[in-house]
N, C-alpha and C positions, 0 to 999 in steps of 0.2 A: 405221300409217296406212292408211286405206282407199284402194284403187286409184282410187276416184271423185274423190279430192282431188288436184288438179293444182297447177300453179304458183301458183294463187290462194291457196294456203295461207299465202304470205307475208303477205297482208293479214289473214288470220284470226289469225295469231300476233300481228301488230301490234295487232289489236283486243283480243285476250286480254290482252296486256301493258298496253295503254292503259286498259282497264276495271279491271284489277287495281290499277294505280297510282292511278287515280281513287278506288277503294274505300278504299285505305290512307290516302290524303290526307283523305277525308271522315271516316274513323274518327278520325284524329288531330285534325281540325278540331272534332269534336264532343266531345272529351274536356273534362270540366269543366262541360259544360252540365247544369244541374240542373232547369231549368224543364221540366215534362212536355210543355207545349204546344210549346216550342221544340225539344225532343227529337224530336217527331214529324217535323220536316223532315229531321233528320239520319238518323233510322231509315229513313224512306222512301227518301231519296236513296242511302243505303248499300246498301239492298236492290236498287235499280235497277241500279247498276253491278256488284254481286255477281252478280245473275242474268245480266247481259249477259256478264260475264267467264266464267261457267260455260258458257254456251251457245257462246261463241266458242271456248273450249277444246274443247268437244265437236265443233264443226265442224272445227277445226284438226287434231284427232286422228282424224278420219274417222268419228266416231260419229254426228254430227248431219247426215248426208247420205244421200240415196237417189237412185234413178233413176226417172223417170216417162216412160213411152212416150207420145208425142203423135204420132199418125199413124205414120209410119215412123221417127221421130226419137226418140232417147233423150235426155232432158234431165236434167242434174244439178240436183237440188233440195236446197238446204240447209234441211231442215225445222226445224232447231234455231233458225234465224233467226225463224221464226214463233212457236216456243215462247217465245223471248225476248220478242218484241213483245206477245204476249197477256198477259204479266205486267207488263212494264216500262212500256208506254204508259199503262195505267190509273194506275200509280203516279206517273208524270210529271204526269198531269192532277190527281191527288189533291194533290200538292205545290202546283200552281198554284191549285187551288180553296181549299186551306187558307190560302194567302197572301191570296187575295181575300176570305176570310171567307164563303165560299159556304154556302148552306143544303143540307140533305141531298137535296132534290129535284133541285137543280142538279147536285150531285155524282153522284147516281144516273143522271141523264140523260146526262151526259158519259161516264161509265164504260160505261153500256149501249151508247151509240153506238160507243164505242171498241171494245168486245168484238165487236160486229157487224162493224165495219170490218175488224178483224184476222181474225175467223173467216171471213168471206166471201173475204178475200184469200188465206187458206190454201186454201180450196176452189179458188180460181182456180189456185193453184200446182200442185194435184194433178189438175185436170181433164184429161180424155184427148183433147179435141179443141180446135183453135185457137179455134173460135167460142164454145165453152163457156167457155174460159179468159178470153176478152175480155168475155163477158157478166158473169162473176163479178167480174172486175176493175172493170167499170163499176159494179156494185152496191156493191162495196167503196169505190170512189171517191165514190159518192153518199153513203154513210154518213160518209165523211171530211168532205165539204162540209157536211153537216148538223151534224156535231160542231163544225166551225169557226164555223158560224153561231151556235151556242150560246156558244162561246168568246168571240166578238167581241161578242155581244149581252148575254145574261143575265149571264155571268160578269164581263165588263168593267164592266157597270153596278154589280154588287155591289162590285167593287174600288174604285169611286169613293167608298165610305164609309170607306175606309182613309186613313191619313195620307199626305201627299204623297210621302214617301220610299218607302213601301210601294207606292203606286200606280205610281211610276216603275219600281220593280223588277218589279212585275207586268207592266207594259207591255213591258219589254224581254224578259222570259221568254216572254210570250204571242207576241210578234212572232217571236221565235226559233223557237218550235215551229211556228207557222204557216208560216214560210218553209221550214223543213226538211221538215215533213210533206207539204207540197205537192210536194216533190221526189221523195219515195219512189215514188208511183205512176208518175212520169215515168221514173225509172230502171227500174222493173219493166217497163213497156211497151216501153221501148227495148232492154232486155236480153234475155238468153236465155230468160227465162220468158214474155216477151211475144211479140208477133208480128213486130216489126220486126227484132230481132236485130242492131241497130246496135252495141250494146255487147257484146263477147265476155265470157265468164264471168270472165276475169281482171279486166277493168276494171269489170264490174258488181259484183264482190265488193269491189273497192277503193272504189267509190262508196258502196255500202251501209255499209261500215266507217266511212268518213269521216262519213257522215250520223249513224250510230249514236254514234260518239264525241262528236260535237258536240252531239247531242240529249240525251245522258246525262251525260257528264263535263263538257262545256261548260255545260250547263244547271245542273248541280250547283255548278260553280265560281261561277257568277253568283249562284245562290240563297244559297249559304252563306258568301259572302265577307264579309258584314257581320252580326255578331251583333246590333248595335244596330238594324238594320232589321228583323230577325226578331223582336226583342223588341217593337218597335212593332206588328208584325203580330199578335202574340198578346195585346197589351194593348188592350182595347176602348177606342175613342175615343167621345166623346159622340155623334158621328154614327152610328157603327156600332151603338152600344147602342140607339139609336132605331130603326134600320133592321132590327135582327136579328129573325128570326121567333120567334114565341112557342113 
């Protein structure tokens, strides 16, 4: 294990175990699903937790960590966390978009904003001055707000064409992501990577781990708990057929 990894490794190992158990559960949950459209939800969700488990293992074993000097201070940066997010957050949005029956333009917009959000957030983590770090954090947060605007507007409107059960599930998952994703920049700015330093690395790591487990395993548990609802999501209703793009 790298010397850079301290007592916070406890939370990294919990994250590794939690994501791994989530992956195994989703694999078991998807056994016997033959409909290709339904299989999409299981494949995407399994990849989400598999990627997260891999990155958490990398951090726990000291591979996914480095130091960045900001002024006279050396900050411990878990870069594997950003590698996780750049892949898993677009997949979460893809799950949600498929549930809503979104068109390609909406999906492309959501994923584009998401990649910009995570990419600029990564720049913030590696910036060498406090002012530059805050500037990039602000840009990243701006992309997050734009993403949430599309999520609440265009994507939610599209979900209205789905059956009541699917709309209800979409609403719960959308609200879960909104609540959790708004907390990520707050933890960042209050933690060691931001300027306030209110959260020490130990508790910052615990907070990110709890958010990650809820946003990935918790999201997956809600999404995949009812085969019947997913079946309705992939079966066009008269309303969705009329509203679907050419």
